[in-house]
C-alpha positions in Angstrom: -19.8 -12.5 -41.8 -18.0 -9.2 -41.2 -19.9 -8.6 -37.9 -19.0 -12.1 -36.6 -15.4 -11.5 -37.4 -15.5 -8.1 -35.8 -17.1 -9.5 -32.6 -14.4 -12.3 -32.5 -11.6 -9.8 -32.9 -13.2 -7.5 -30.2 -13.5 -10.4 -27.7 -10.0 -11.6 -28.5 -8.6 -8.0 -28.0 -10.4 -7.6 -24.6 -9.0 -11.0 -23.4 -5.4 -10.0 -24.5 -5.6 -6.6 -22.8 -7.3 -8.1 -19.7 -4.7 -10.8 -19.2 -1.7 -8.4 -19.6 0.6 -8.6 -16.6 0.8 -5.3 -14.7 4.3 -4.0 -14.7 3.9 -1.0 -12.4 6.4 -1.0 -9.4 5.1 -2.2 -6.1 5.3 1.3 -4.5 2.5 2.6 -6.9 0.0 0.2 -5.2 0.6 1.5 -1.7 -2.6 2.4 0.1 -1.6 5.5 2.0 -4.5 5.0 4.4 -2.8 1.8 5.7 0.5 2.2 7.5 1.3 -1.5 7.2 1.6 -1.2 3.4 4.2 1.5 3.7 6.1 -0.5 6.4 6.1 -3.6 4.1 7.4 -1.7 1.1 10.1 -0.1 3.3 11.5 -3.4 4.5 11.1 -4.9 1.0 13.4 -2.1 -0.3 15.9 -2.8 2.4 16.0 -6.6 2.4 14.9 -7.8 -1.0 16.0 -4.9 -3.3 19.0 -3.8 -1.2 18.1 -0.2 -2.0 18.8 2.2 0.8 17.6 5.2 -1.2 14.2 3.7 -2.0 13.7 2.6 1.7 14.6 6.1 2.9 11.8 7.5 0.7 9.4 5.7 3.1 11.2 6.9 6.3 10.8 10.1 8.3 13.6 12.7 7.6 15.2 11.8 11.0 15.3 8.1 10.2 16.4 8.7 6.6 19.5 10.7 7.9 20.4 7.8 10.2 19.9 5.3 7.4 22.2 7.2 5.0 24.9 7.4 7.6 25.3 3.6 7.3 26.1 3.7 3.6 24.4 0.5 2.4 21.1 -1.2 3.1 22.9 -4.4 4.2 25.0 -2.4 6.8 21.9 -0.6 8.1 19.9 -3.8 8.4 22.7 -5.6 10.2 23.6 -2.8 12.6 20.5 -1.0 13.5 17.7 -3.5 12.9 19.9 -6.5 13.9 18.3 -8.8 11.3 20.1 -10.4 8.4 18.6 -12.3 5.5 19.6 -13.7 2.2 15.9 -13.8 1.1 12.9 -12.8 3.2 9.1 -12.6 3.1 7.7 -9.6 4.9 4.2 -9.6 6.3 2.0 -7.5 8.6 1.1 -9.4 11.8 -2.7 -9.3 12.0 -3.0 -12.2 14.5 -4.2 -10.0 17.3 -6.0 -6.7 16.8 -4.0 -5.1 19.7 -0.7 -5.6 17.7 -1.7 -2.9 15.2 -2.7 0.3 16.9 -3.5 3.4 14.9 -4.3 6.7 16.5 -4.7 9.7 14.2 -1.3 10.4 12.8 0.6 7.7 14.7 0.5 3.9 14.3 2.4 0.9 15.8 2.7 -2.1 13.4 4.2 -5.5 14.0 6.0 -6.9 11.0 6.8 -10.6 10.6 10.0 -11.6 8.8 10.3 -15.2 7.4 13.5 -16.0 5.5 16.8 -17.6 5.2 20.3 -16.6 6.2 23.3 -18.9 5.4 20.8 -21.7 4.7 19.1 -21.5 8.1 15.4 -20.5 8.3 14.9 -17.4 10.5 11.5 -16.2 11.8 11.5 -12.9 13.6 9.4 -9.8 14.1 9.8 -6.1 14.8 7.5 -3.4 16.0 7.5 -0.2 13.9 6.3 3.2 14.9 4.8 5.1 12.0 3.9 8.8 11.5 1.5 10.3 9.0 2.9 13.4 7.5 0.9 15.4 4.9 -1.4 12.4 4.2 1.4 9.8 3.7 2.7 7.2 6.2 6.4 7.0 7.0 8.5 4.7 9.2 9.6 6.7 12.2 11.2 4.2 14.6 12.1 0.5 14.6 11.7 -0.7 18.1 14.4 -2.9 19.5 13.6 -6.6 20.0 12.9 -6.8 23.8 14.0 -10.5 23.8 17.2 -9.9 21.9 20.6 -9.8 23.5 
């Protein structure tokens, strides 16, 4: 009887631990071999978390200095990136293999933004130039929208 009870408790314990929701921050899951993951976390910090400091941790020193000169994530996003959202979903555009180019320590990534601003749905994209420094990917440049004003 004790062995059956022990087995039941053991199985129940494994199920409880296995079903526990992971509470680690999103940044801890970044695969540094994939520049798109870093770009996604960068824009998530800007648009969804409104955290300029966290976003600047994923930017090159040059871009981080520019970002901090704007003061807030909202001001930086509105002025330099020219995109505003109340809520947004950020994805890597993988629809065409030529849209993501990675050569050694440089990569060019297209990011798709789908969200809402003042109740209107806005879909947009930006191309991002990434640099790999000491084994980690950083956002280096946000390329201006060629079809924008």
